[in-house]
C-alpha positions as CSV (number, residue, x, y, z in Angstrom):
1,M,53.9,75.0,76.6
2,K,57.2,75.1,75.8
3,C,58.9,73.7,72.6
4,P,60.3,70.3,73.6
5,V,63.1,71.3,70.6
6,C,64.3,74.8,71.5
7,S,63.2,75.4,75.2
8,T,61.0,78.3,73.3
9,Q,57.6,79.7,74.4
10,L,55.6,78.2,71.6
11,D,52.8,81.2,69.6
12,Q,49.2,79.9,69.1
13,V,48.4,80.4,65.2
14,M,44.6,79.9,64.0
15,V,44.3,78.1,60.8
16,G,40.7,78.4,59.7
17,S,39.6,77.3,62.2
18,V,42.2,75.0,64.3
19,Q,44.9,76.3,66.4
20,F,47.9,75.3,66.7
21,D,51.3,75.9,69.1
22,V,54.3,76.9,66.4
23,C,57.8,77.7,68.2
24,K,57.8,81.0,65.6
25,S,60.6,82.2,67.6
26,G,62.8,79.2,68.0
27,C,63.4,76.5,65.7
28,G,59.5,76.3,64.3
29,G,58.0,73.8,64.6
30,I,54.4,73.1,65.3
31,F,52.4,70.7,67.9
32,C,49.4,69.5,66.7
33,D,46.5,68.1,69.2
34,N,44.7,65.0,68.5
35,F,43.9,64.7,65.3
36,E,45.0,68.6,64.4
37,L,47.6,67.1,61.5
38,K,44.7,65.9,59.9
39,K,42.8,69.0,58.4
40,V,46.6,70.0,57.2
41,D,48.3,67.8,55.7
42,E,47.1,67.8,52.1
43,P,48.4,69.5,49.2
44,G,44.1,70.7,48.7
45,E,44.2,71.7,52.3
46,D,44.3,75.5,52.4
47,A,44.5,75.6,55.8
48,G,48.7,73.8,55.6
49,D,50.2,76.5,52.8
50,L,50.5,78.9,56.1
51,L,51.8,76.5,58.3
52,G,54.0,75.5,56.2
53,E,55.8,78.1,55.3
54,I,56.5,78.9,58.7
55,E,60.4,78.4,59.7
56,G,61.9,79.0,62.8
57,P,65.0,82.2,62.7
58,K,66.8,79.9,65.1
59,K,68.4,76.9,61.9
60,Y,68.5,74.3,64.1
61,R,69.0,70.6,63.5
62,R,67.9,67.8,66.8
63,D,69.1,64.5,66.0
64,P,67.3,62.2,65.4
65,A,67.4,59.8,67.6
66,Q,67.1,62.6,70.9
67,H,63.5,61.9,72.5
68,L,61.7,64.8,72.8
69,K,59.0,65.5,76.2
70,C,55.4,65.9,75.1
71,P,54.9,70.6,75.4
72,K,51.1,69.3,77.1
73,C,52.7,66.3,79.0
74,E,55.5,67.6,80.0
75,D,56.6,64.4,82.2
76,V,55.8,62.1,78.8
77,T,58.0,60.9,76.0
78,M,57.2,61.3,73.2
79,M,57.9,58.4,71.1
80,Q,59.2,58.8,67.1
81,H,57.0,56.9,64.4
82,F,56.7,57.2,60.4
83,S,53.8,59.3,59.3
84,S,53.3,57.3,56.3
85,A,54.1,54.4,54.8
86,K,56.6,56.0,52.3
87,Q,58.4,56.8,55.9
88,Q,60.0,59.4,54.8
89,V,59.0,61.2,57.6
90,Q,59.6,60.8,61.7
91,V,56.9,62.5,63.5
92,D,56.8,62.9,67.0
93,E,53.6,61.5,69.3
94,C,52.5,61.5,72.9
95,P,51.2,58.0,73.9
96,S,49.3,60.3,76.6
97,C,47.4,63.1,74.8
98,A,48.1,61.8,71.2
99,G,49.7,65.4,69.5
100,I,52.2,65.5,67.2
101,W,55.1,67.4,67.4
102,L,56.8,68.4,63.6
103,D,60.3,69.8,63.6
104,C,60.9,72.6,60.8
105,G,60.3,71.4,57.5
106,E,58.2,67.9,58.3
107,L,54.9,69.7,57.2
108,R,56.0,70.4,53.5
109,Q,57.0,66.8,53.6
110,I,53.9,65.5,54.3
111,R,52.2,67.4,52.6
112,S,54.1,66.4,49.2
113,E,53.9,63.2,49.5
114,Y,50.8,62.0,48.4
115,M,48.6,64.2,46.4
116,S,45.2,62.8,48.5
117,E,43.8,60.3,50.4
118,A,43.1,58.1,47.9
119,D,46.8,57.6,47.5
120,R,48.1,57.9,51.1
121,E,45.4,54.5,51.4
122,Q,47.0,53.0,47.8
123,A,50.0,53.6,49.3
124,A,49.4,52.0,52.1
125,Q,47.7,49.4,50.8
126,A,51.0,48.4,48.5
127,Y,52.8,48.6,52.0
128,F,51.2,46.4,53.8
129,D,50.9,43.4,50.2
130,K,54.9,44.1,51.0
131,L,54.2,43.1,54.7
132,F,51.5,40.8,54.9
133,G,51.3,39.4,50.9
134,G,53.4,36.2,51.3
135,W,51.5,35.1,55.5
136,A,48.2,35.7,53.4
137,A,48.1,34.1,50.6
138,T,49.4,31.0,52.6
139,A,46.3,31.9,55.0
140,N,44.6,31.7,52.1
141,A,45.8,29.5,50.6
142,D,44.6,27.3,53.2
143,R,41.4,28.4,53.9
144,E,40.0,27.2,50.4
145,A,42.0,23.7,51.2
146,D,39.7,23.6,53.6
147,K,36.5,24.8,52.1
148,A,37.4,22.0,48.9
149,K,37.5,19.3,52.3
150,I,34.2,20.7,53.6
151,E,32.1,20.9,50.3
152,R,33.7,17.4,49.3
153,I,32.3,15.6,52.7
154,A,28.6,18.1,52.2
155,R,28.4,16.1,48.4
156,M,29.3,12.2,50.2
157,F,26.6,13.6,53.0
158,R,24.0,14.7,49.5
159,F,23.0,10.9,50.1
160,I,22.0,10.1,52.6
161,C,20.0,13.6,53.8
162,P,16.7,13.6,51.4
163,S,16.5,14.3,47.8
164,Y,14.7,18.0,48.4
165,Y,17.9,19.3,50.5
166,I,19.3,22.1,48.7
167,P,22.7,22.5,50.2
168,G,22.5,26.1,52.7
169,K,19.2,26.8,51.3
170,Q,17.5,25.1,54.9
171,S,17.4,26.7,58.1
172,W,17.8,22.8,59.9
173,G,20.8,22.2,56.9
174,A,24.2,22.4,58.7
175,F,26.3,22.0,55.3
């Protein structure tokens, strides 16, 4: 495979039981196949220490607006997105094979964002609360108002139903 940034041949590097494609003699980028990044993206994962130290001999800075071709699926253009809710590192992902291209130093940045999976989940929850919090609160309030209406109707029918009816306890009861 060829590096999508500098067109140098990618070297295969075994880290633990996972094989990564690294641009050792070029820009220092790393190509991770589907789900491989998850095995090295946290500081506690020793396998990522070796990959985080790789830097190519060429000091190459690519334009962030440049769209790369996937080294595995040569005709597919990779999509750019942020690697986390903190939006500090923008990675390139192939929509076909789900491979991820990391420019030199991006793995180190990703590993420094969160200390653990719990920290990552907490940051994601805070991000989604920021995005959807107002809408979710409104939807929840509407649901509570609908629930109150249903309970009022159920109380009215309580006088019509037999005295042994307990709301929600009979299989034949609708309310």
